[in-house]
C-alpha positions in Angstrom: 15.2 -49.9 -4.3 15.3 -46.5 -2.6 18.5 -47.4 -0.9 20.1 -48.6 -4.1 19.0 -45.4 -5.7 20.7 -43.4 -3.0 23.9 -45.4 -3.4 23.9 -44.9 -7.1 23.4 -41.1 -6.7 26.1 -41.0 -4.0 28.6 -43.0 -6.0 27.6 -42.3 -9.5 31.1 -42.5 -10.9 31.5 -46.1 -9.7 28.1 -47.0 -11.2 29.1 -45.4 -14.6 32.4 -47.3 -14.5 30.7 -50.6 -14.0 28.4 -49.9 -16.9 31.3 -48.9 -19.2 33.2 -52.0 -18.1 30.3 -54.2 -19.0 30.0 -52.5 -22.4 33.7 -52.9 -23.1 33.6 -56.6 -22.2 30.6 -57.1 -24.3 32.1 -55.4 -27.3 35.3 -57.3 -26.9 33.5 -60.6 -26.7 31.6 -59.7 -30.0 34.9 -58.9 -31.7 34.3 -55.1 -32.0 37.9 -54.1 -31.3 37.5 -50.6 -32.7 34.4 -49.9 -30.6 36.3 -51.1 -27.5 39.1 -48.7 -28.2 36.8 -45.7 -28.7 34.6 -46.4 -25.6 37.5 -47.2 -23.3 39.8 -44.5 -24.5 37.0 -41.9 -24.3 35.9 -42.8 -20.9 39.3 -43.4 -19.4 40.6 -40.1 -20.9 37.8 -38.3 -19.1 38.8 -39.9 -15.8 42.4 -39.1 -16.4 41.5 -35.4 -16.9 39.3 -35.3 -13.8 42.0 -37.1 -11.7 44.7 -35.0 -13.1 43.0 -31.7 -12.2 42.6 -33.0 -8.6 46.2 -34.2 -8.6 47.5 -30.7 -9.7 45.4 -29.0 -7.0 46.8 -31.4 -4.3 50.3 -30.8 -5.5 49.9 -27.0 -5.4 48.7 -27.5 -1.7 51.8 -29.6 -1.0 50.0 -32.9 -0.9 51.5 -35.7 -3.0 49.2 -38.7 -3.3 48.8 -41.9 -5.2 46.8 -40.1 -7.9 50.1 -39.5 -9.8 50.7 -43.1 -10.2 47.1 -43.8 -11.1 47.2 -41.2 -13.9 50.5 -42.7 -15.3 49.1 -46.2 -15.1 45.9 -45.3 -16.9 47.8 -43.5 -19.6 50.3 -46.4 -20.0 47.5 -49.0 -20.4 45.8 -46.9 -23.1 49.0 -46.4 -24.9 49.8 -50.1 -25.1 46.2 -50.9 -26.1 45.1 -52.6 -22.8 41.7 -51.0 -22.8 40.0 -53.4 -20.5 42.9 -53.1 -18.0 42.5 -49.3 -18.2 38.8 -49.6 -17.3 39.6 -51.9 -14.5 42.1 -49.4 -13.1 39.4 -46.8 -13.2 37.0 -49.1 -11.4 39.6 -49.8 -8.7 40.4 -46.1 -8.4 36.8 -44.8 -8.2 35.8 -47.8 -6.1 38.6 -47.3 -3.7 37.8 -43.7 -3.3 34.1 -44.5 -2.7 35.0 -47.2 -0.1 37.4 -44.8 1.6 34.8 -42.0 1.6 32.2 -44.4 3.1 34.6 -45.8 5.6 36.2 -42.5 6.7 33.1 -40.3 6.5 32.4 -39.0 10.0 28.9 -38.3 11.2 29.2 -34.6 11.7 27.2 -33.4 14.7 24.4 -31.2 13.3 23.5 -30.3 16.9 20.1 -31.9 16.2 19.8 -33.4 19.7 21.0 -30.2 21.4 18.6 -28.1 19.4 15.7 -30.4 20.2 16.5 -30.3 23.9 17.0 -26.5 23.9 13.8 -24.8 25.2 11.9 -22.8 22.5 9.2 -21.3 24.7 9.1 -19.5 28.1 6.4 -18.5 30.5 6.7 -14.9 31.4 4.9 -13.5 34.4 3.2 -10.1 33.6 3.1 -7.2 36.2 -0.6 -8.1 36.9 0.3 -11.7 37.7 -0.8 -13.3 34.4 1.3 -16.0 32.8 1.9 -15.7 29.0 3.5 -18.3 26.8 6.1 -16.6 24.6 8.9 -17.5 22.3 12.2 -17.8 24.1 13.8 -15.2 21.9 11.3 -12.7 23.3 12.6 -13.0 26.8 14.3 -9.7 27.9 16.7 -9.0 30.7 14.6 -8.3 33.8 11.6 -10.4 32.8 10.1 -12.6 35.5 9.8 -16.2 34.2 8.0 -19.2 35.6 9.8 -22.6 35.3 7.5 -25.5 35.9 8.6 -28.9 37.5 11.0 -30.9 35.3 11.3 -28.1 32.8 14.5 -26.8 31.4 15.5 -23.3 32.6 15.1 -21.3 29.4 17.6 -18.4 30.1 20.2 -17.4 32.6 18.7 -15.7 35.7 18.4 -15.5 39.4 16.0 -17.4 41.7 13.1 -15.3 43.1 11.6 -18.0 45.3 12.9 -19.0 48.7 14.6 -22.2 47.4 14.7 -24.7 44.5 16.5 -27.8 43.4 18.1 -28.1 39.9 19.8 -30.8 38.0 22.9 -29.1 36.4 24.6 -32.3 35.4 24.2 -31.5 31.7 26.1 -28.3 32.2 28.7 -28.9 34.9 28.8 -32.7 35.4 27.8 -32.3 39.0 26.2 -35.7 39.9 23.8 -34.4 42.6 21.0 -31.9 42.1 22.1 -28.4 43.2 20.0 -26.6 45.7 19.7 -22.9 45.1 18.3 -20.3 47.4 16.8 -16.9 46.7 19.1 -14.6 44.8 21.4 -17.3 43.5 22.2 -17.7 39.8 20.3 -20.2 37.6 22.0 -21.4 34.4 19.9 -22.1 31.2 19.9 -25.8 30.4 19.5 -26.8 34.1 16.5 -28.9 34.8 14.1 -27.8 37.5 13.1 -30.1 40.3 9.6 -31.0 41.4 8.3 -27.6 42.3 7.6 -24.6 40.1 9.9 -21.7 40.7 10.1 -18.0 39.6 13.2 -16.4 38.3 14.4 -13.1 37.0 16.1 -13.2 33.6 19.7 -11.8 33.6 20.5 -12.6 29.9 18.6 -13.2 26.7 18.4 -16.6 25.2 21.3 -15.8 22.7 23.6 -14.8 25.5 22.8 -17.7 27.9 24.9 -20.7 28.9 23.0 -23.3 26.9 23.4 -21.4 23.6 27.1 -21.0 24.5 27.4 -24.8 24.6 25.8 -25.0 21.2 28.3 -22.5 19.8 31.2 -24.4 21.4 30.2 -27.7 19.6 29.9 -25.9 16.3 33.3 -24.2 16.7 35.0 -27.4 17.8 33.6 -29.3 14.7 34.7 -26.5 12.4 38.2 -26.5 13.8 38.9 -30.2 13.4 41.8 -30.8 11.1 41.3 -33.2 8.1 42.9 -36.6 8.3 45.5 -37.6 5.7 44.7 -40.9 3.9 46.8 -43.8 5.3 47.7 -45.0 1.8 49.0 -41.6 0.8 51.9 -42.0 3.2 53.2 -44.6 0.9 52.5 -42.5 -2.2 55.8 -40.8 -2.9 58.2 -43.7 -2.3 56.0 -46.2 -4.1 55.6 -43.9 -7.1 59.3 -43.2 -7.3 60.2 -46.9 -7.1 57.6 -47.8 -9.8 58.7 -45.1 -12.2 62.3 -46.0 -11.5 61.8 -49.7 -12.3 59.7 -48.8 -15.4 62.1 -46.2 -16.7 65.1 -48.5 -16.2 63.3 -51.3 -18.0 62.5 -49.0 -20.9 66.1 -47.6 -21.0 67.8 -51.0 -20.9 65.5 -52.7 -23.4 64.9 -49.7 -25.7 61.2 -50.8 -25.8 58.5 -48.3 -24.5 56.1 -51.3 -24.1 58.3 -52.5 -21.3 57.6 -49.3 -19.4 53.8 -49.9 -19.8 54.1 -53.5 -18.8 55.8 -52.5 -15.5 53.3 -49.7 -14.9 50.3 -52.1 -15.3 51.7 -54.0 -12.4 52.3 -50.7 -10.5 48.6 -49.6 -10.3 47.9 -48.4 -6.8 44.7 -50.3 -6.4 46.0 -52.5 -3.5 47.0 -49.3 -1.7 43.8 -47.5 -2.4 41.5 -50.5 -1.5 43.3 -52.2 1.4 43.1 -49.5 4.0 39.4 -48.6 3.4 38.4 -52.3 3.5 40.3 -52.9 6.7 38.8 -49.9 8.4 35.3 -50.9 7.2 36.0 -54.3 8.7 37.2 -52.8 11.9 34.0 -50.6 12.1 31.9 -53.7 11.5 33.8 -55.6 14.2 33.4 -52.8 16.7 29.6 -52.5 15.9 29.2 -56.2 16.8 31.0 -55.4 20.1 28.5 -52.6 20.9 30.9 -49.8 19.9 29.9 -47.6 17.0 32.9 -46.0 15.3 31.9 -43.2 12.9 35.0 -43.4 10.6 38.2 -45.1 9.7 40.1 -42.0 10.8 38.8 -42.5 14.3 40.0 -46.1 14.4 43.4 -44.9 13.2 43.5 -42.2 15.9 42.5 -44.7 18.5 45.4 -46.9 17.5 47.9 -44.1 17.8 46.3 -42.4 20.9 48.7 -40.9 23.4 46.3 -39.5 26.0 42.9 -40.3 27.3 40.6 -38.0 29.4 37.6 -39.2 31.3 34.5 -37.3 32.5 33.5 -38.5 36.0 29.8 -38.6 36.5 28.1 -41.3 34.5 31.4 -42.2 32.8 33.9 -43.4 35.5 31.2 -43.4 38.1 27.6 -44.8 37.9 26.1 -41.4 38.3 23.9 -42.3 41.2 24.7 -42.3 45.0 25.0 -45.7 46.6 24.7 -46.5 50.4 28.2 -47.5 51.6 27.7 -47.5 55.4 25.1 -47.3 58.2 26.1 -45.7 61.5 23.2 -46.2 63.9 23.3 -44.7 67.5 20.9 -44.8 70.4 20.2 -48.5 70.3 18.9 -48.7 66.8 20.1 -51.5 64.5 21.4 -50.7 61.1 18.4 -52.3 59.5 16.0 -50.3 61.7 17.8 -47.1 60.8 17.6 -47.8 57.1 13.9 -48.8 57.2 12.9 -45.7 59.1 15.0 -43.4 56.9 13.8 -44.9 53.7 10.2 -44.8 54.9 10.7 -41.0 55.4 12.7 -40.4 52.3 10.0 -41.9 50.1 8.3 -38.5 50.5 11.4 -36.6 49.2 12.5 -35.9 45.7 16.2 -35.5 46.6 18.7 -37.7 44.7 20.2 -38.9 48.1 16.7 -40.0 49.0 16.6 -42.1 45.8 19.9 -43.7 46.9 18.5 -44.5 50.3 15.3 -46.0 48.7 17.4 -48.2 46.4 19.4 -49.5 49.3 16.3 -50.4 51.2 14.9 -52.2 48.2 18.1 -54.1 47.6 17.9 -55.4 51.2 14.3 -56.4 50.8 13.1 -54.0 53.5 9.3 -53.3 53.8 8.7 -49.5 54.0 6.2 -48.1 56.4 3.6 -45.5 55.5 4.0 -42.0 56.8 1.7 -39.4 58.2 2.0 -35.6 58.0 5.0 -35.8 55.7 6.7 -32.5 54.8 9.8 -31.7 52.9 11.8 -28.7 53.9 13.6 -27.4 50.8 17.4 -27.7 50.8 17.3 -29.3 54.3 15.4 -32.7 54.4 12.1 -34.4 55.2 10.1 -35.0 58.3 7.2 -37.4 58.8 5.5 -39.6 61.3 6.4 -43.3 60.8 4.6 -45.9 62.9 3.9 -43.3 65.6 7.5 -42.0 65.7 8.6 -38.7 64.2 11.4 -39.3 61.8 13.5 -36.4 60.5 16.2 -37.1 57.8 18.4 -34.7 55.9 21.3 -32.3 56.5 23.2 -32.3 59.8 21.9 -28.7 60.5 18.4 -29.9 60.0 18.9 -32.6 62.6 20.6 -30.3 65.0 17.5 -28.2 65.1 16.0 -31.0 67.3 19.2 -32.5 68.8 22.3 -30.3 69.1 24.5 -33.3 69.9 24.2 -34.8 66.4 27.6 -35.5 64.9 28.6 -36.9 61.5 31.8 -38.6 62.4 34.7 -39.2 60.0 33.9 -39.0 56.3 36.1 -40.0 53.4 36.5 -37.8 50.4 33.6 -38.0 48.0 31.1 -39.2 50.5 27.7 -37.7 51.2 25.6 -38.2 54.4 22.0 -38.3 55.5 21.6 -37.6 59.2 18.6 -39.0 61.0 16.6 -38.1 64.2 13.8 -40.2 65.7 11.5 -38.5 68.2 13.8 -35.6 68.5 16.9 -37.6 69.3 19.9 -38.2 67.0 19.6 -41.7 65.6 22.5 -42.1 63.3 23.8 -41.4 59.8 23.7 -43.1 56.4 26.9 -42.7 54.3 26.4 -42.6 50.5 28.8 -42.3 47.6 28.6 -42.1 43.9 30.6 -45.3 43.3 33.2 -46.0 40.7 32.3 -48.4 37.9 33.4 -51.9 38.7 35.8 -52.1 35.8 37.0 -48.5 35.7 40.3 -49.2 37.4 41.0 -52.2 35.1 40.2 -50.1 32.0 42.6 -47.4 33.1 45.2 -50.1 33.7 44.8 -51.4 30.2 45.1 -47.9 28.7 48.3 -47.3 30.7 49.7 -50.7 29.7 49.3 -50.0 26.0 51.5 -46.9 26.3 49.0 -44.1 26.8 51.2 -41.3 28.1 48.5 -39.4 29.9 45.3 -40.5 31.7 43.3 -37.6 33.3 39.9 -36.7 34.7 38.0 -33.6 33.5 34.9 -33.0 35.5 32.6 -30.3 36.7 32.2 -32.0 40.1 33.9 -30.9 43.3 37.6 -31.5 43.8 37.3 -33.8 46.8 34.8 -36.1 45.2 36.7 -36.1 41.9 40.1 -36.8 43.6 38.6 -39.7 45.6 37.2 -41.5 42.5 40.4 -40.7 40.5 42.5 -42.3 43.2 40.4 -45.5 43.1 40.6 -45.6 39.3 44.4 -45.1 39.2 44.2 -41.7 37.6 46.9 -39.2 38.6 45.8 -36.0 37.0 42.5 -34.4 38.0 40.9 -31.2 36.9 37.7 -30.4 38.8 34.9 -27.8 38.8 35.2 -27.2 35.1 32.7 -25.6 32.7 32.5 -27.0 29.1 34.9 -24.4 27.7 37.4 -25.4 30.4 37.3 -29.0 29.2 37.8 -27.9 25.6 40.8 -25.9 26.5 42.4 -28.7 28.6 41.9 -31.4 26.1 43.6 -29.3 23.5 46.7 -29.3 25.7 46.9 -33.1 26.0 49.4 -35.1 23.9 47.8 -35.9 20.5 46.0 -37.9 19.4 43.8 -37.2 22.5 40.8 -39.3 23.4 37.9 -37.9 25.5 35.3 -40.1 27.1 32.1 -38.6 28.4 28.3 -38.8 28.4 26.5 -35.6 29.2 25.4 -32.6 27.2 28.2 -30.6 28.9 30.6 -33.1 27.3 29.4 -32.4 23.7 31.9 -29.6 23.0 34.9 -31.4 24.3 33.9 -34.7 22.6 33.8 -32.7 19.3 37.1 -31.0 20.0 39.1 -34.1 20.9 40.9 -36.1 18.2 38.6 -39.0 19.2 35.5 -38.4 21.3 34.0 -41.5 22.9 30.4 -41.1 24.2 28.8 -43.5 26.7 25.6 -43.5 24.7 23.7 -46.2 26.5 22.5 -43.9 29.2 24.2 -40.6 28.2 23.1 -37.6 26.3 22.1 -37.9 22.6 23.9 -34.7 22.0 27.1 -36.2 23.3 26.6 -39.2 21.1 26.1 -37.1 18.0 29.2 -35.0 18.7 31.4 -38.0 19.4 33.4 -40.1 16.9 32.8 -43.3 18.9 29.7 -44.2 20.7 29.6 -47.0 23.3 26.1 -48.5 23.1 26.4 -50.6 26.3 26.8 -49.0 29.7 30.2 -50.5 30.1 33.4 -48.4 30.3 35.4 -51.5 29.5 34.3 -51.0 25.9 36.7 -48.0 25.8 39.6 -50.6 26.0 37.8 -52.7 23.5 37.6 -49.8 21.1 41.3 -49.1 21.5 42.0 -52.8 20.9 39.9 -52.8 17.7 41.6 -49.6 16.6 45.1 -51.1 17.1 44.2 -54.4 15.4 42.6 -52.7 12.4 45.5 -50.3 11.9 48.0 -53.2 12.0 45.8 -55.2 9.5 45.6 -52.1 7.2 49.3 -51.5 7.3 50.1 -55.2 6.7 47.6 -55.3 3.7 49.3 -52.3 2.2 52.8 -53.8 2.6 51.5 -57.0 1.0 50.4 -55.0 -2.0 53.7 -53.0 -2.1 56.0 -56.1 -1.8 54.0 -58.2 -4.4 53.7 -55.3 -6.8 57.4 -54.4 -6.6 58.4 -58.0 -7.0 56.1 -58.4 -10.1 57.4 -55.1 -11.5 60.9 -56.4 -11.3 59.9 -59.6 -13.2 58.0 -57.5 -15.8 61.1 -55.3 -16.3 62.8 -58.3 -17.8 60.0 -58.9 -20.2 58.6 -62.0 -18.6 55.0 -60.6 -17.9 53.1 -59.3 -20.9 50.7 -56.4 -20.3 47.5 -58.5 -20.5 48.9 -61.1 -18.1 50.2 -58.3 -15.9 46.7 -56.7 -15.6 45.3 -60.1 -14.6 48.1 -60.8 -12.2 47.6 -57.3 -10.6 44.0 -58.2 -9.9 45.3 -61.2 -8.0 47.5 -58.9 -5.9 44.4 -56.7 -5.3 42.5 -59.8 -4.2 45.2 -60.9 -1.8 45.3 -57.4 -0.2 41.5 -57.3 0.1 41.3 -60.8 1.6 43.9 -59.9 4.2 42.3 -56.6 4.9 39.1 -58.4 5.7 40.9 -59.9 8.8 40.0 -56.7 10.5 36.4 -57.8 10.5 37.0 -61.1 12.4 38.7 -59.7 15.5 42.1 -60.7 16.9 41.9 -64.4 17.6 45.6 -64.9 16.8 46.8 -62.2 19.3 47.9 -63.1 22.7 45.7 -61.9 25.6 47.5 -60.2 28.5 46.4 -60.2 32.1 44.8 -56.8 31.6 42.3 -58.5 29.4 40.5 -59.4 32.5 38.7 -56.0 32.2 35.1 -57.0 32.8 33.5 -56.8 29.4 31.9 -59.3 27.0 33.7 -62.6 26.6 33.9 -62.1 22.8 35.9 -58.8 23.3 38.5 -60.1 25.7 40.9 -61.0 22.9 40.6 -57.5 21.6 41.4 -56.0 25.0 44.3 -58.3 25.1 45.2 -57.2 21.6 45.4 -53.6 22.9 47.9 -54.7 25.4 49.8 -56.9 22.9 49.8 -54.1 20.4 52.6 -52.3 18.6 53.9 -50.6 21.7 55.7 -52.5 24.4 53.7 -52.5 27.7 55.0 -50.0 30.1 54.0 -48.8 33.6 53.5 -45.4 34.9 
């Protein structure tokens, strides 16, 4: 009941129209023709005035819509005494606007998730060494602040301790934790590692990086241009044709009723209803595919997209380093090297250690317990494993015990863990943040449908970014970017521009893009709220599915509108010769509405009749493969780049 109440309050005009329609039908059935005229004329006249005021305002702004024809149609039906038809036109008009509002309403990012994640308290260290819990707004430049393990850095500052490890992925997109040493800058929003650190504030909360990201999202949302209704693109020509046919019929016959009979069949209901219904169906279809689209405008923009930009970490890549090669030396086997290294790395909190441990687990290796384990910040870990001293970490850390240690040849984007056993270099483990299995196929589909530009926008290093971009088939790469850099670059892409990302640092650019797609399954809630499309499954192939659904939905909407236009014009011509009375015309027009709506509902059922192309082999759900193929078999001819 509460939900029904909210719907009635949200669409009160539709509810009132339904009540008035029921009253008119009841009075007509009881034979109270005078009462029908009074009720219908009074209510429809109010709607005509309301619609007319909005119409005039739109015209003064240079926007010509279907409201003109709607007003003329309502006036004409009242003049010829077709009161029930007039009420039905009102219902179609208000219902169409309500459907369109529901379908096209976009979930504006209220920055709820960002604000919830933003720190509200800070721990200031007093001159006598006491720690006081204060509001973050009370932090002043020069204050000493304690950041506990796994806490968010509250304000920008510099590190006072010898070293610390920070996850800056939410700010820069850097996939690996960044190790900072004394005197280096710490950005607010970064997440501290597993040891408490002290820092000196260099900015207040209002002037810090995290608050800057919040402001960027708000500015990007405010700057977004409104989308013109799809049906309004047909408004002027359809209105001109309808008035021309009606006026000609009146002039040739000398009977003004003929004009009304034509205009009854020219009501814009099919145009007003068809597109919203199609887009609602498309959104329903996408939801079943695990892709939440927040508005019909987003589906339309997806269908017409000319450029796509991808974030790297967690979007094109898995966002976690994977072991790609073992290089043992000194007689060790690869399995022995991995077992010893993983046994030592279980005492480390470094992200590369997590990658090593995952590799050992995947191979079913039994890890050995260590003794006297110690982690040297920013360098590595050393412990005694089964009577042997194992040291794992940076090359410089290993060269402290064996100057002959060498890394060998590394490819771009690779990271390395060097290992020494009992003071002798024992080999290296090569890790890499791997590309998603279907990333290259997804890029191939996007290029095949005629996307002019596919680019990567990332805060990661150039070499790592270029390596993954080459694998994915992406030519343009912009690396080491801050959030504001991404916003600037996406604004320069051919429009409509699509941005795909997953982190808090992506929230501003997702909001600024014509269509922001968030990988919401494992990404930031803030990114999901700022985006127009949210992929609920951790599958980048869903981006191609979203494009396919957008294209299919747009084609269905356009076709449904054309069905309405062609049928309406044909019936208007017949009515111009006096063969369709006004009452019959009103009923016939409802059949046209029904035909348009039924066709528009095809958007809900997918694209079973469309031919799948080879690029539909993008690895995604079986039910979506036809839609990926539909993206390739869309309005644009496939082309290569």
